[in-house]
C-alpha positions in Angstrom: 87.4 157.0 136.5 89.0 154.2 138.6 87.5 151.6 136.2 89.0 153.3 133.2 92.4 153.5 134.9 92.3 149.7 135.7 91.2 149.0 132.1 94.0 151.2 130.8 96.6 149.4 132.9 95.3 146.0 131.7 95.5 147.1 128.1 99.0 148.4 128.5 100.1 145.2 130.2 98.5 143.1 127.5 100.5 144.9 124.8 103.7 144.4 126.8 103.1 140.7 127.3 102.2 140.1 123.7 105.3 142.1 122.6 107.6 140.1 125.0 106.3 136.8 123.5 106.8 138.0 119.9 110.3 139.4 120.6 111.3 136.2 122.2 109.8 134.1 119.4 111.1 136.0 116.3 113.2 138.9 117.5 112.6 142.7 117.7 113.3 143.7 114.1 111.1 140.9 112.7 108.2 142.0 114.8 106.0 144.8 113.6 103.6 147.0 115.6 100.7 145.5 113.7 101.6 142.0 114.8 101.8 143.2 118.4 98.4 144.9 118.1 96.9 141.8 116.6 98.4 139.5 119.2 97.3 141.7 122.1 93.8 142.3 120.6 94.1 146.0 120.9 93.9 148.9 118.4 96.5 151.2 116.9 95.1 154.1 118.9 95.7 152.2 122.1 99.1 151.0 121.1 100.4 154.5 120.3 98.7 156.0 123.3 100.8 153.9 125.6 104.0 153.6 123.5 105.2 156.4 121.4 107.6 154.2 119.5 108.7 150.6 119.1 111.9 151.4 121.0 109.8 152.6 123.9 107.9 149.4 123.9 111.1 147.3 123.9 112.3 149.4 126.9 109.0 148.6 128.7 109.2 144.9 128.0 112.8 144.8 129.4 111.6 146.9 132.4 109.0 144.2 133.1 111.7 141.5 133.0 113.8 143.7 135.5 110.8 144.1 137.9 110.1 140.3 137.7 113.8 139.5 138.4 113.9 141.9 141.4 110.7 140.5 142.8 111.6 136.9 142.0 108.3 136.5 140.2 109.5 135.6 136.7 110.8 132.3 135.3 114.4 133.1 136.4 115.2 131.4 139.7 117.9 133.8 140.8 117.6 133.6 144.6 120.9 131.6 144.9 121.8 130.7 148.5 123.3 127.2 147.9 124.6 125.0 145.1 121.2 123.4 144.6 119.8 126.9 144.0 122.5 127.5 141.3 121.4 124.2 139.6 117.8 125.4 139.8 118.9 128.8 138.3 120.2 126.9 135.3 117.3 124.5 135.2 114.7 127.3 135.0 116.2 128.4 131.7 116.3 124.8 130.3 112.6 124.4 131.3 111.8 127.6 129.5 113.4 126.3 126.3 111.6 123.0 126.6 108.3 124.8 126.9 108.9 126.1 123.4 110.3 122.8 122.1 113.8 124.2 122.0 112.8 126.7 119.2 113.7 129.8 121.3 116.8 131.0 123.1 117.1 133.2 126.2 114.5 136.1 126.1 117.1 138.6 127.2 119.9 137.2 125.0 117.5 137.3 121.9 117.1 141.1 122.4 120.8 141.6 123.2 121.9 139.8 120.0 120.0 142.4 117.9 121.5 145.5 119.4 123.1 148.0 117.1 125.5 150.8 118.1 122.5 153.2 118.3 120.4 151.2 120.7 121.9 152.6 123.8 118.7 152.6 125.9 118.0 149.0 125.1 121.6 148.0 125.6 121.5 149.6 129.1 118.3 147.7 129.9 119.9 144.4 128.8 123.1 145.2 130.7 121.1 145.9 133.8 119.3 142.6 133.7 122.6 140.7 133.3 124.1 142.8 136.1 121.2 141.9 138.4 121.7 138.2 137.7 125.4 138.5 138.0 125.1 140.3 141.4 122.8 137.5 142.7 125.3 134.9 141.7 128.4 136.8 142.8 126.8 137.4 146.3 126.4 133.6 146.7 130.0 133.0 145.8 131.2 135.8 148.2 129.2 134.4 151.1 130.6 130.9 150.4 134.1 132.3 150.5 133.4 134.2 153.7 132.2 131.0 155.3 135.4 129.2 154.2 133.6 127.0 151.7 135.2 128.5 148.6 138.8 128.5 147.6 140.6 131.8 148.3 141.7 131.7 144.6 138.1 131.9 143.4 137.2 135.3 141.8 133.5 135.8 142.5 132.8 138.3 139.7 134.5 136.1 137.1 132.6 133.0 138.3 129.3 134.9 138.0 130.2 136.1 134.5 131.1 132.6 133.6 127.7 131.3 134.8 125.9 133.8 132.5 128.2 133.3 129.5 127.9 129.5 129.6 124.1 129.8 130.0 123.7 132.1 127.0 126.0 129.9 124.8 124.3 126.7 125.9 120.8 128.1 125.1 121.9 129.3 121.7 123.4 125.9 120.8 120.2 124.2 122.2 118.1 126.3 119.9 120.2 125.6 116.9 120.3 121.8 117.6 116.7 121.7 118.9 118.0 119.4 121.6 117.8 120.0 125.3 120.5 117.4 126.0 123.2 119.7 124.6 122.1 122.5 127.0 121.9 120.2 130.0 125.3 118.7 129.2 127.0 122.1 128.9 125.4 123.4 132.1 126.4 120.2 133.9 130.0 120.7 132.9 129.8 124.4 134.0 128.6 123.3 137.4 131.5 120.8 137.7 134.0 123.5 136.8 132.5 125.9 139.4 132.4 123.3 142.1 136.2 122.8 141.7 136.4 126.0 143.8 134.3 124.5 146.6 136.0 123.4 149.7 134.4 120.1 151.1 133.1 120.3 154.6 135.2 118.5 157.1 
């Protein structure tokens, strides 16, 4: 019974990982259940046993991203405690794009770009991921201000939103241009802008 449970969990995870890769590669709407079944080397019975609908699978894929972000086990380096960590946060996304030869954008942004007004569950999942990232970034800025290392005029929430917005825009442009230099240049400019709020140590 235990072996069956372990095998079942492995099959379910295999489907989730295959779906996550396909969603990232070609989007949700262009990905069919049959493609996911083939990519995960599973059967239709297994697919519909674990996931009652495609929307349910998208939800589970996003939940996997959320768990990885919370545990800091995914590609996103969101444990930001210094400016070097913030650079690494940006760098982790650039490296992900390079791994796919600049043919893909942000995995989360790709899903978010396809949302319709009826996709409330998925929208909430995407929002939660962005909020988790934003909170990690805003916490860093808040701590820097508390230590007197950030200008009193700095608005931490807006700075964190700016980080995410520039990242998503840069990755989209990089995908369109198929050029990592565009992404790196935009993110370098973003860091220069953010560091204008930093107060140099005396």
